[in-house]
TORMARMAR-660185 format. One line per 5 residues: number of its first residue (from 1); their letters; for each residue x, y, z of C-alpha. Coordinates in Angstrom, 3 decimals. Example, Ala and Ser with C-alpha at 12.3 -4.5 7.8 and 13.67 -1.06 7.14 Angstrom:
// TORMARMAR-660185
1> AS> 12.300,-4.500,7.800 ~ 13.670,-1.060,7.140
END
This chain:
// TORMARMAR-660185
1> MNKKY> 8.796,-19.150,35.054 ~ 8.887,-15.790,36.820 ~ 5.526,-14.027,36.532 ~ 4.886,-10.345,36.528 ~ 1.988,-8.896,38.361
6> ITLFS> -0.109,-5.677,37.938 ~ -2.768,-4.226,39.957 ~ -5.981,-4.381,37.985 ~ -8.134,-2.673,40.681 ~ -7.655,-2.062,44.308
11> SIIIP> -8.397,-5.541,45.680 ~ -7.397,-7.950,42.783 ~ -3.907,-8.878,41.469 ~ -3.541,-11.126,38.323 ~ -0.425,-12.344,36.493
16> VAAFS> 0.091,-10.783,32.975 ~ 2.859,-13.035,31.729 ~ 0.545,-13.996,28.793 ~ -2.863,-12.593,28.083 ~ -4.456,-14.525,25.181
21> MVATY> -7.286,-13.594,22.928 ~ -10.919,-14.710,23.595 ~ -12.822,-12.839,20.899 ~ -12.131,-9.877,18.800 ~ -15.572,-9.550,17.368
26> DTEAS> -19.104,-9.328,18.609 ~ -21.147,-12.502,17.727 ~ -24.111,-14.232,19.375 ~ -21.929,-17.133,20.020 ~ -19.295,-15.072,22.006
31> QKAFA> -22.177,-13.316,23.966 ~ -23.586,-16.754,24.994 ~ -20.080,-17.837,26.072 ~ -19.927,-15.108,28.671 ~ -23.620,-15.252,29.587
36> NSSEI> -23.285,-17.748,32.472 ~ -19.705,-16.833,33.498 ~ -19.281,-16.359,37.203 ~ -15.645,-15.124,36.978 ~ -14.455,-11.603,37.496
41> WVHYA> -13.320,-9.538,34.407 ~ -11.414,-6.280,34.464 ~ -12.229,-3.415,31.988 ~ -9.453,-1.408,30.491 ~ -10.350,1.804,28.752
46> AVAPT> -8.801,2.550,25.360 ~ -5.456,4.400,25.362 ~ -5.197,7.075,22.739 ~ -1.822,6.921,20.817 ~ 0.509,9.917,20.829
51> ENTHG> 2.794,11.183,18.150 ~ 5.537,8.703,19.142 ~ 3.807,6.226,21.356 ~ 1.443,3.427,20.616 ~ -2.044,3.144,22.144
56> SKEFW> -4.366,0.375,22.883 ~ -7.975,-0.619,22.121 ~ -10.542,-1.058,24.879 ~ -10.437,-4.606,26.304 ~ -11.635,-6.803,29.087
61> ASCST> -9.258,-9.164,30.963 ~ -10.226,-12.381,32.910 ~ -8.854,-12.632,36.422 ~ -8.990,-16.306,36.282 ~ -7.847,-17.342,32.813
66> HNFSL> -5.730,-14.192,32.015 ~ -7.379,-14.193,28.625 ~ -8.534,-10.897,27.141 ~ -11.364,-9.909,24.858 ~ -12.368,-6.899,22.723
71> VEPTG> -15.947,-7.811,23.373 ~ -17.546,-7.058,26.688 ~ -18.328,-10.167,28.555 ~ -22.012,-9.892,29.306 ~ -23.270,-11.558,32.331
76> ASVQE> -19.816,-11.599,34.075 ~ -18.887,-9.423,37.024 ~ -16.894,-6.531,35.522 ~ -14.748,-4.064,37.418 ~ -12.612,-1.083,36.337
81> GDPFN> -8.900,-1.428,36.071 ~ -6.108,1.156,36.362 ~ -5.344,3.137,33.145 ~ -3.622,0.449,30.948 ~ -0.690,2.682,29.967
86> TTIYF> 0.291,2.907,33.710 ~ 0.854,-0.804,33.872 ~ 4.145,-2.646,33.058 ~ 2.260,-4.787,30.442 ~ 1.351,-1.808,28.142
91> NNVSY> 4.844,-1.547,26.779 ~ 4.735,-5.241,25.742 ~ 1.703,-4.657,23.387 ~ 3.122,-4.466,19.902 ~ 1.944,-5.070,16.331
96> GDDRF> 0.257,-8.466,16.050 ~ -1.564,-7.981,19.368 ~ -5.209,-7.183,18.614 ~ -5.135,-4.354,21.078 ~ -2.327,-2.584,19.471
101> VPSIK> -2.885,0.905,17.985 ~ 0.175,2.570,16.119 ~ 1.483,5.785,17.095 ~ 0.208,8.783,15.113 ~ 3.519,9.090,13.280
106> DSENG> 3.565,5.376,12.375 ~ 0.027,5.363,11.252 ~ 0.317,8.320,8.999 ~ 3.570,6.926,7.416 ~ 2.036,3.551,6.771
111> VYPIL> 4.595,1.734,8.891 ~ 2.347,-1.207,9.688 ~ -0.377,-2.877,7.523 ~ -3.764,-1.907,8.911 ~ -6.744,-4.010,7.855
116> NGSSI> -9.883,-1.982,6.984 ~ -12.619,-4.456,6.017 ~ -11.966,-5.223,2.264 ~ -8.653,-3.116,2.125 ~ -5.417,-2.791,3.787
121> SYGLY> -3.517,0.522,4.391 ~ 0.249,-0.018,4.129 ~ 3.239,1.955,2.847 ~ 3.241,5.590,1.736 ~ 3.422,7.580,-1.498
126> PQERI> 2.906,11.209,-2.653 ~ -0.782,11.826,-2.943 ~ -2.001,14.962,-1.241 ~ -1.020,18.180,-3.062 ~ 0.013,20.802,-0.619
131> KDNAL> -1.993,24.082,-0.995 ~ -1.009,25.869,2.309 ~ 1.397,28.688,1.335 ~ 3.100,28.762,4.658 ~ 3.887,25.107,4.589
136> ISTLN> 5.076,25.419,0.947 ~ 7.412,28.170,2.015 ~ 8.788,26.033,4.881 ~ 9.287,23.058,2.619 ~ 10.925,25.103,0.042
141> SLPSS> 13.561,26.222,2.663 ~ 14.429,22.691,3.669 ~ 18.031,21.801,3.219 ~ 19.190,18.704,1.302 ~ 19.933,17.096,4.594
146> AIASN> 16.182,16.806,5.087 ~ 16.142,14.248,2.376 ~ 15.590,10.855,3.893 ~ 17.088,7.539,2.631 ~ 13.853,6.833,0.584
151> GWYLY> 14.262,10.107,-1.273 ~ 11.447,12.043,0.374 ~ 11.914,15.034,2.340 ~ 11.413,14.502,6.177 ~ 9.761,17.371,7.970
156> NNRYY> 8.086,17.000,11.429 ~ 8.067,13.271,11.220 ~ 6.051,13.432,7.895 ~ 7.274,12.725,4.342 ~ 7.012,15.091,1.404
161> TKVVA> 8.246,15.485,-2.129 ~ 8.160,17.939,-4.884 ~ 7.860,17.760,-8.601 ~ 8.265,20.182,-11.527 ~ 5.187,19.823,-13.458
166> NKSDV> 5.459,18.430,-17.055 ~ 1.827,17.435,-17.914 ~ 1.492,15.589,-21.166 ~ -1.573,17.571,-22.489 ~ -2.456,21.257,-22.166
171> NYTFN> -5.955,20.314,-21.082 ~ -5.003,18.326,-18.062 ~ -5.740,19.637,-14.624 ~ -5.511,18.409,-11.109 ~ -8.365,16.290,-9.838
176> DGSTI> -9.978,19.226,-8.068 ~ -10.033,21.248,-11.466 ~ -6.923,23.410,-10.433 ~ -4.640,24.434,-13.372 ~ -1.378,22.647,-13.698
181> TNGTT> 1.371,24.976,-14.980 ~ 4.254,23.162,-16.533 ~ 7.635,24.289,-15.134 ~ 5.974,25.096,-11.770 ~ 7.093,23.231,-8.558
186> YWFKC> 4.365,21.409,-6.567 ~ 4.727,19.830,-3.239 ~ 2.914,16.711,-2.223 ~ 2.516,14.869,1.190 ~ 3.290,11.187,1.245
191> QPIEW> 0.177,9.356,2.609 ~ -0.617,5.798,3.382 ~ -1.383,3.599,0.316 ~ -4.665,1.910,0.301 ~ -4.612,-1.610,-1.163
196> KILNS> -7.640,-3.583,-2.358 ~ -7.643,-7.194,-1.162 ~ -7.874,-9.693,-4.070 ~ -7.465,-12.933,-2.050 ~ -6.820,-13.911,1.546
201> NNGTY> -5.843,-17.086,3.193 ~ -4.610,-17.657,6.724 ~ -3.144,-14.178,7.104 ~ -1.584,-13.948,3.625 ~ -3.239,-11.208,1.482
206> SLISE> -2.962,-10.533,-2.357 ~ -3.228,-6.930,-2.846 ~ -3.565,-4.312,-5.573 ~ -3.310,-0.520,-5.086 ~ -6.630,1.325,-5.096
211> SLLEK> -4.909,4.293,-6.726 ~ -2.747,4.967,-9.635 ~ 0.267,6.254,-7.852 ~ 2.972,6.931,-10.414 ~ 3.679,7.150,-14.077
216> FCFYH> 6.523,5.065,-15.527 ~ 7.580,3.541,-18.761 ~ 7.285,-0.132,-19.519 ~ 10.576,-0.215,-21.425 ~ 12.518,2.946,-22.495
221> EDKNR> 13.060,1.795,-26.171 ~ 11.007,0.120,-28.859 ~ 13.996,-2.027,-30.163 ~ 14.718,-5.601,-29.612 ~ 17.910,-6.345,-27.561
226> STNTI> 20.304,-8.541,-29.445 ~ 21.079,-10.868,-26.479 ~ 18.745,-13.847,-27.128 ~ 16.256,-11.399,-28.925 ~ 14.700,-9.797,-25.891
231> YPNNY> 11.613,-7.946,-27.034 ~ 10.541,-4.606,-25.904 ~ 7.402,-5.983,-24.377 ~ 9.301,-8.539,-22.243 ~ 8.215,-8.006,-18.692
236> EYSDL> 11.115,-9.968,-17.145 ~ 13.686,-7.479,-18.587 ~ 11.514,-4.307,-18.461 ~ 12.179,-1.007,-16.767 ~ 8.871,-1.383,-15.054
241> RAWLN> 9.742,-4.570,-13.262 ~ 13.187,-3.376,-12.274 ~ 11.793,-0.080,-11.019 ~ 8.985,-1.611,-9.006 ~ 11.458,-3.984,-7.073
246> GYNGT> 14.551,-1.754,-6.966 ~ 16.525,-4.126,-9.253 ~ 19.798,-3.407,-11.031 ~ 18.853,-3.843,-14.689 ~ 22.124,-2.851,-16.309
251> SYNVD> 22.861,-6.254,-17.560 ~ 19.770,-6.095,-19.859 ~ 19.986,-2.464,-20.960 ~ 17.838,-1.053,-18.037 ~ 18.886,1.497,-15.467
256> NYSGI> 20.025,0.520,-11.964 ~ 17.124,1.081,-9.658 ~ 18.852,-0.383,-6.605 ~ 17.706,1.594,-3.512 ~ 15.511,3.919,-5.523
261> GFINK> 12.724,1.695,-6.824 ~ 9.071,1.829,-5.739 ~ 9.562,-0.686,-2.994 ~ 12.355,1.294,-1.498 ~ 10.487,4.589,-1.510
266> AFLNP> 7.043,3.377,-0.520 ~ 7.798,1.328,2.499 ~ 9.580,2.279,5.734 ~ 8.971,-1.204,7.012 ~ 8.730,-3.704,4.091
271> SFIQQ> 9.112,-6.843,6.357 ~ 5.519,-7.867,5.684 ~ 6.013,-7.993,1.825 ~ 6.409,-11.690,0.501 ~ 8.220,-12.934,-2.486
276> TFVDN> 5.539,-13.919,-5.088 ~ 5.665,-16.381,-7.942 ~ 4.775,-14.222,-10.961 ~ 3.353,-16.253,-13.877 ~ 4.493,-14.678,-17.135
281> SASQT> 3.561,-17.763,-19.321 ~ 1.426,-17.541,-22.479 ~ -1.591,-18.291,-20.198 ~ -1.538,-14.840,-18.853 ~ -2.099,-13.156,-22.221
286> TASAA> -4.124,-13.582,-25.288 ~ -3.406,-16.506,-27.601 ~ -1.973,-14.487,-30.459 ~ 0.583,-12.954,-28.041 ~ 1.936,-16.339,-26.837
291> KYACS> 5.215,-16.055,-28.810 ~ 6.218,-12.998,-26.684 ~ 5.534,-14.586,-23.334 ~ 8.727,-14.384,-21.077 ~ 10.026,-16.441,-18.248
296> NTNDK> 8.288,-16.558,-14.921 ~ 9.762,-14.320,-12.186 ~ 9.794,-14.133,-8.324 ~ 9.105,-10.611,-7.295 ~ 7.864,-8.680,-4.226
301> IYCLS> 6.103,-6.091,-6.338 ~ 4.525,-6.706,-9.747 ~ 1.767,-5.723,-12.175 ~ -1.226,-7.888,-12.809 ~ -1.556,-9.729,-16.139
306> YYEYS> -4.154,-9.464,-18.826 ~ -5.709,-12.684,-17.451 ~ -5.547,-11.642,-13.745 ~ -7.232,-8.254,-14.490 ~ -9.929,-10.010,-16.488
311> TLLTK> -10.757,-12.570,-13.751 ~ -10.079,-10.785,-10.501 ~ -11.509,-7.228,-11.175 ~ -14.565,-6.031,-12.996 ~ -14.377,-3.365,-15.541
316> VERQK> -15.830,-0.834,-13.090 ~ -13.107,-1.875,-10.581 ~ -10.467,-1.438,-13.271 ~ -11.350,2.212,-14.196 ~ -9.374,4.520,-12.141
321> TAGDY> -8.477,8.267,-12.019 ~ -4.870,8.962,-11.950 ~ -3.357,10.750,-8.789 ~ -2.414,14.365,-8.915 ~ 1.305,13.345,-8.508
326> SIAQG> 1.269,11.193,-11.498 ~ -0.607,13.675,-13.674 ~ 1.858,16.462,-12.798 ~ 4.692,14.258,-13.812 ~ 3.297,13.582,-17.380
331> AILKK> 1.065,10.602,-17.087 ~ -1.303,10.027,-20.136 ~ -5.015,10.146,-19.450 ~ -8.151,9.509,-21.446 ~ -11.230,11.643,-21.334
336> MTTDN> -14.417,9.700,-21.370 ~ -17.514,11.059,-23.045 ~ -19.773,9.293,-20.591 ~ -19.001,11.730,-17.729 ~ -16.455,14.146,-19.309
341> KYYGI> -13.819,13.215,-16.802 ~ -10.275,11.999,-17.383 ~ -9.207,8.595,-16.361 ~ -5.759,6.961,-16.055 ~ -4.386,4.386,-18.553
346> YWTRS> -2.077,1.912,-16.857 ~ 0.105,-1.079,-17.595 ~ -0.505,-4.806,-17.343 ~ 2.643,-6.993,-17.401 ~ 1.392,-8.948,-20.488
351> PYSYS> 2.642,-8.605,-24.131 ~ 0.309,-8.055,-27.057 ~ 0.802,-9.911,-30.378 ~ 3.467,-7.514,-31.674 ~ 6.805,-7.106,-30.154
356> GNTWA> 6.473,-3.382,-29.627 ~ 3.026,-3.605,-28.004 ~ 1.795,-4.317,-24.461 ~ -1.681,-4.760,-22.995 ~ -2.842,-1.972,-20.775
361> IDGDG> -6.024,-0.905,-19.066 ~ -7.680,2.007,-20.903 ~ -9.582,4.908,-19.380 ~ -12.813,3.102,-19.595 ~ -11.546,0.108,-17.556
366> DFSHF> -11.382,-2.158,-20.696 ~ -8.287,-3.604,-22.319 ~ -6.264,-1.748,-25.015 ~ -2.847,-2.353,-26.615 ~ -0.300,0.278,-27.220
371> LLQHY> 2.929,0.876,-29.043 ~ 5.547,1.240,-26.409 ~ 7.560,3.808,-28.662 ~ 4.758,6.344,-28.089 ~ 4.807,6.096,-24.296
376> ITASF> 8.359,6.339,-23.219 ~ 8.595,10.021,-21.887 ~ 4.919,10.785,-21.406 ~ 3.956,7.409,-19.917 ~ 1.242,5.336,-18.519
381> NVRPA> 0.275,5.025,-14.876 ~ 1.392,2.093,-12.669 ~ -0.974,0.072,-10.355 ~ 1.351,-2.096,-8.213 ~ 0.346,-5.352,-6.686
386> MTIHL> 1.988,-7.553,-4.031 ~ 1.465,-10.258,-1.379 ~ 1.814,-9.641,2.243 ~ 1.616,-11.813,5.410 ~ 0.312,-10.533,8.676
END
């Protein structure tokens, strides 16, 4: 095999055909492993990312084994290497290499899943309300050609969208207390979505969004569909499932969301999202609702069930404020007397014991059931879930 070489410092040359990871975290064991080392290691300073170019973390490379570590090898002989971004190996560092740091553009647009302790940042959605008048003026002047394939406006490598406010209650305000005026256009910046890790196993993560990102109806009517008696609270044939996954639902009286669903808008790089077996059986809801359980599905994006919410998240973890973008579009909130604040109400995928009712998470984080007919236009929030593999 032809090997490439780079100068690490003035007197030593080592092959870089394949650096491998020694340790990515600081533990007593890793420190002891290096304590009696007589080999020479080369230190590379971190390289800051630029707008369009990735960076790299600080690391140390072994001249004898060609391994690298993010932990300084105590006890070994360490010398300084050339700036890593001046070497031929720098361009080979990509996502999946523990040294990789995304470009500023990719980081702010959520292109790659980034693990942050108990959460993962991945994808993007309208979250920050734009208050800068100069930027608002610029965004208002953007031509239609600035609309990207995901439906957001692209300006200076960042994504924005606007909404004409249609709040569902005169008392609702933005989360900072600012007035929402119906009929007024508000701009929002799309920012990375933060996902709570529910479970993890060998690089596979089950996630749920930390925020209530959007308002959407469960099903747009409260009537049964004649074909095989499809009830309004049937998740398999709901607007909600079709929209989350970008499905064409015209065969079951739902709109065609192909290319315009949540998954299409929220992810510039959806390659990490896995197909998930979604259990819609009677075991996922209350006993009295068993007759309304629908077939299981396989989806990339989904809502948690009554059972999953009751076992995976505490009441405190279920209670969420709605995002400004969702509130401006008409999401229904609930004011809690405990702190005088408004909290979001959001869907589960589970039916209640009446064909026109579905379980939802109420403003206090507890379970409530609601008649779908009352929440078609002014609707509840959505808290998406998914599985990814890194």
